[in-house]
N, C-alpha and C positions, 0 to 999 in steps of 0.2 A: 503495499499500500504505500503510496505516497502521501507525504505529510505537508499540509501547506501551513506555513506559521504566520500567526497574527503578531501584532507587536506586543501583546500581552504575554504570548509565550516568548519572544524575544526578551522582553525584560526580565520575564521570570527564568531563563534559562542563563543571562546575564550573572543574575545573582546567585543561582546555580553553583557556575563555573568558579565564583569567588568562594564561595561555601564548601565546594569541593575541593578546591586548592588547600585550604586551611584544614579540613579533615584530613588530607593526605600528608600533611606535615606535622600532623599530631596538635594542631594549636588549637582544635575548637571539639566541642561534644556536640551531640545530636540536639540537646537544648540550647544551644547558641544560635543555631539556623535562623536567621530573621524570617518571620511569618509563619515558624512550622510549630506544630505541637511540642511542647517540652520534651515528649516523651514519644517519638514515633512508634505507631502498632508494626508489629512483626508477624507476616502472613508466609509461612513455608509449607507448599504444597509439593509433596515428596510420593512420587508414583513406585510401581513397584515392578521392575523389568522391563520397564518401557525402553526400546530401543532409541538412539540419539536421532534416528529421522523419522519417528513415528508421527509426528505433528508438523505442523505448518507454522514458520517458515521454514525449519531444518531440512525437510523433505515432501514432497509430493504425492498426494497418494487419491485414488479414485474415492475415499470419504474426504470431507472437509472438517476443518477445526479452526474457526472464525476466532474463536474466544483467545486461543493460545496465541494465535496469529495477532490480534489487536494487543494481547498483553506485550507480545515485542516490539510492536508499533509503539506502545506507548513507553517502552523501556530500553533494555540493551541486551541483544542476544548474543550469550558469551558461548564460542565452537570449542573453547580448550579449557573444560570444567571437567575436573576428575574424582573418583572416588577411590580409597586407598586398598579396597578390597571389594571385589563384584560378587558379593555374596549378602543376602539379606541382611543377617545381624550384625555381621562386623561393619559394613557400611553405614547403617544407622547409628551404631554406637559411636562411629566415629564422627557423624554430623553432629550429634547432640553434644557429644562430649567435647569436642573438639581434639581428640587424641588418636593417634595411629593404633591398629590393631594389636600391633607388638606391644603397645604400653598397657591396654586395658586386659590383653588376650581374649577377647571378643574375636573368635574367629569362626567363619562359616556362617551355618544357620541353627541356631538352638530350638529345639523342639519343645513340646508341652513339658511343663516343671523344670525348663532349663534356667540355668542361673542367670545367663545375661551378663548385665554389666554391672561391676561393683559398686555399690551406693558410695564410696570413697570418692569415685571419679564424679564430681558435679555435671549436670547437665543444665540444658538451656532453661527449660523450665525454671529450674533451683536459683538459677543465674539472673533470670528476669523477676521471677517471683520476688527476690530479694529487694528488687529495684521498683517494688510495687507495681508491678503488673498482674494483669489476670491473665492465666494462662489455662490451655485447653488443649486437649488431644481428640482428634476424633478420626479413627482410623485404625491401621496396623501399627501396634508396637514392635515387638520381638526383640526386646533386649532384657529378659526377664519375667519368668512365670514364675516366681517364689515369693513368699512373703517378703515384705520391704523393698520389693525391686520391680513392682507393679507401678502404671502411670498415677495412680493417685496416692504411691506411698515416695514419688519422684517429683513433686511439685506442681504436679498438674491441677485445677483446682476442679475443673471439669473433663471427662474422659467418657469416649465410647468405642465399641469395636471389638477387634480380635487380636489376641494376646502374641498368636504368631501367623505363620502363612496359612492362606485358605486350603490349602492343598494338603493339610496336616490334619486328614480327617477320614471316615470310614470309606469315603468312595476314591480314596487315594489310585490313580491308575496302575501303580506296581505294587504296592504294598498294603492293602487294605487292611489286612488282619492286623497289621503291626497298627497303623495310626488307628484303625477302629477302636482300640483300646482307650484313646482319650477322647472324649466327646469336645468336637470344636464347639467353643461356649462363646456367646457375644454378652460384654459386659457394660455397665452404665453406670459411671461413678462407683465402679469398686462392687457392683451387685452383679449378679448373672441374671439377666434379664430372658436370655435363649438358653437353656439347657444344652440342647444338640441342632447346631446351626443346620438347616436343610437346603436343598438347591434351591427352593423358593426364598430362602432368605437370602441366601447370596445372590440373588437379582436385584437385592434391594440396597446391597451393602454401599454401592456407589451414592444412591440418594439419600440414606440415612445419614451417612458421614457430610453430605453437604446440605442437609437440611439443619443439622446440628451447627454445623459452623456458620449459617447464614444467621441462624436463631442467635449463637453467641457474639456475633457482628454487633445485631440489633440493641443486644442488652447490655453492650458494653462500650457503645459508641462514645460516652463520655469519659472513658478510662482508657490507659494503656494498655494494650493486651498483646499475648503472645499467642498466636493461634496456628497449630501444627496439624495439617490434614495430610497423614501417610497413608494413600489408598492402598487398598488390597489388589486392585486391578493395575496394570494387564495382567498379573501373575497368574498362570493357570491354577485352577479352572476357571475358565474365563465365562462370567455371566453378566447379563444386563437385562435392564428393566424394560416393561413392555414400551415405554416411552420411546426406546430407540432399537428394540428387536427388529431386525431386517431393514435397518433403514439406510444403512450406510451404502451398499452396494458392494461391499468389501468384505463379506461375510460377517462371522461373529468378532474377529478381531476389531475390523473397522465400525461396527456397532458399538464395541467397549470402548474404543478411542472417542467417538462420537459423544458418548455418555460423559468421560472425563472431562472433554473440551465444554461442554455443559455446565458441569460442576465448576469449572473455571469460571465459566461466565456467570454464574449464581454468584459467586464469592466476589467477583468483581463489581457485580451489579450492586449487591448488600453493601459494600463500601462507598458506590456513588450513592445510593439511597441515603444512607445514613451521615452523608455530609463528611465522611473521614477519608476518601481516595488521596487527597494530597496530602495525609497525615499518616499513610501507610506503606511501609516498605513490604513488598511481595516478590518471594524467592520460588521458581517452580523449575522442579530438576526430577531426576531419578534416581534410585538407589545403585542401579547398574545396567548393563545392557542387556540385550533381550536373550530369554533362553530359547535359542534357535531348534532344539532337540525337538519344540513342539511344532514345527513346521507353519502350518496357516493359522496356529494359535500364539504364534509369536511376533515381536515387533522385528524392526528391520534396523542394520548400521551399515554405514558403509567401510567401517574398519575391520580389522584382521579379527577374526574369532568373535566371543561373546562372552556372555555370562559365564562366570565360574574361571575365568583366565586373567593374566594379567595385561594381555593384548589390549588395545584400545578399543576393540568390540566390545571388551566387557568393562574398562574402568574409565570410559570417555563418556561423559551423560550429557546430555541437551540442557541447556540453563538458558533461562531469564531471569532478571532481576530487575525489578519496577520502581522507582521512588521519584513522583512528581516533582519537577523543580530541582531536582538534584541530578538525578542520572538522566543524562539527555536521552529523548525519546527517537525509537527509530533507528538506534546505531547497533553495530555488530562489533564485538572485540574478540580478537585471537590471543588475548594475555592469559596465561594461565594462572590457575589456583586452583584450590581441592575445598571440598566438604570440610576437612577439619579447620579451616580457616574461618568458616563461618562464625561460630561463637566468639573468637575474639573481635572480628570486623564489627559482628550486631553489638557487642556489648559496649564498643566504641562509640557506634552510631547512639544508642540508647542512654549512654551515661553509666550502664551498670559495671559494676565491681567484678573483675575475673574471679574464679573459683582459687582457693588457697591451694589445690593439689597443681601437680604440673600439666600444661597441656600442650601440645605439639603445635596448633593452628597458631596463626600470626594475622594480624590487622592487615587486611589488603583492599582496604578502601580506595586507596588511590589508583589500583589497578582496576576496580569496579567503575570508578567514576571517570577512567579514561584520562589520568593526568599525566601529560607527556613525560615528566622525569622520574615517574613512579617506576619503582623495579621491584621483582618479587623478593620477600626476605628471605627466603628459604633457598640454602643452597640445591635441596632435592628434595623429593616427594618418594617415599619407598611404595612398591606394590607388593602384595601378599595374595594366595591364593589357601584358605584355611589355614593352619598352622606355619604354612612354607613360604619364607622371604623369597620373593622370586626376582626383584628388581628396582632401579631408581629412575627417576626421571628428573634431569635438571630442572632447576626452580624456574628458568625461562622456557622451558617446554622445549627447549631446541633438541636435546641428545637423550635417548632413553636406553638403559642399558639391562639386558636381560641375562641374569646369571644362568647357569645349567639349571633346567627342571623341565620335569614333565607336565603335560597339560593335555587335556579332553580336546578333540577336534572332532566336528561330527563327521559320521559317514552317510547315515539316512535320515533325512528328518522325517518326524511322526504327522501325525494329521489329526484333526477333528478331536484334541484332548490327549491323544495317546503320543507317548516320546517315541522319540527314534532312537538310532543307534550312533554311539562315540566310539572313538579307539582312543587309544594313547598316543600320543606324539611326545617327542623331546627338541626342546631346543638348547643349543649348546651357547656358552658366552657369546652374546651379539650385541653390537651398539647399531642404534637405527638415527640417522639423522631426521627427526619427525618434520623439520621444517619442509624438508625436499622429499620425505617419503613418508608421509602421515599413515600409510597404510602398513609399514613393517616388513617391508619385504627383501631389502637389500641390508646385510651385514657388512657396517663400514669400520670395524675396529682397525683393521691392517692400515686404511686411510687416514686414521684419526689417533694418532697413540696417545697422545697428551691428553685428549679427551676421555678415551678409554681409562688411563692411568686416573685423572680425577674422579670420574665416577665409580670405579673400583674403589676407589679410597672413600667416599662416601658410604657404598654399601657394606665394605669389612667394617665401617665403625657401628654402621647402623646395626649390624648383626651381632658385633659384639655386645653392642648395648640391650637390646630387645631379643635376640635371639641366642643367649650364651652358651644354651646345650648344643 
């Protein structure tokens, strides 16, 4: 979409440029931006297994996603946004805690009654709650299903949804006997409201999460809030409400994408209707890349491999961030940062105090707002799969080093909710020039020995610190 700028837009953006420059230099907090609410609202919409190119304007499909496209038109689209591990629990713990999986030891995907994230690692809800924010999570939690480790124990004033993935139930396509031992339950504010989620219930998950989010916004329009909407979809099994069933022309996956897009639109409209759009920072992304084993029930990525690997098809996620009057609308950025940086960055924007425990993320507001002199404060970011440390990427996103490791690669995709077949492959020590080879096709370690030595040094120090065994 082409944006036509009015004089009001120009004046607002000029002021935003000054404010953003001060942010980047560390000279101002969110409470000091002229004309802004003292503490901006924060909304994070986090999808499950969505592919990098599932939504416009990252990719084009027969189905349409106009609300996500409008969000991008009103904010900045980030093309080099990463997660440190392309698996559910590890990715979510990293987002909320600002810590790498190697620090928290939250690896892979935790099942029912799983320990998840140790409470000694503070999360966003606790950080913002201590700064007088109202907090809510409506959606999939998946970082702890034990006493003291569920959403209502971890600083969320309101909550609803599933405590783990929606495939961990009696209808699992590969191991129903095992997963059937644990009823998939739906919680609201610490109370089980659906003892055993059915297929009909699954069709309503996106709607229920959205309705709760809209209501939360309405009731808290006069106070600062942190709203986290981690959708269960498009993780398999796919379900969609009657509102969108059969509407996309792109099969069930397309229908699900359209419903998620509708959800984005409902949340955006609620912010407008309640007069707080200008005072709300919105982040839209996914926990990892698509689960391509499921074929036509999986999303798409142009990058190598997918979920469950350290290649970019797994760890590079589409991201949009919108903050009217501060982040320039309709922009695209190839500057790199990671989910672990959001806690530190949003704490700086809101004036919240960082947790007492060590975190790995850094304030990257200068990168997000497009300041010309801003550089990434990280020398590198690590990547892992499960408990295996597999490589690093330079902080500027240019160079990616894979340590020797095994990985899964798809042989035959499944269809209609049934998984396909993987085989094990191995990558040797490999260096990729991500600027000129974003698809990780050509090992250039022999051409750039000094780069190889630098990244190997980062990897060795990281392994010694976080993976000493």
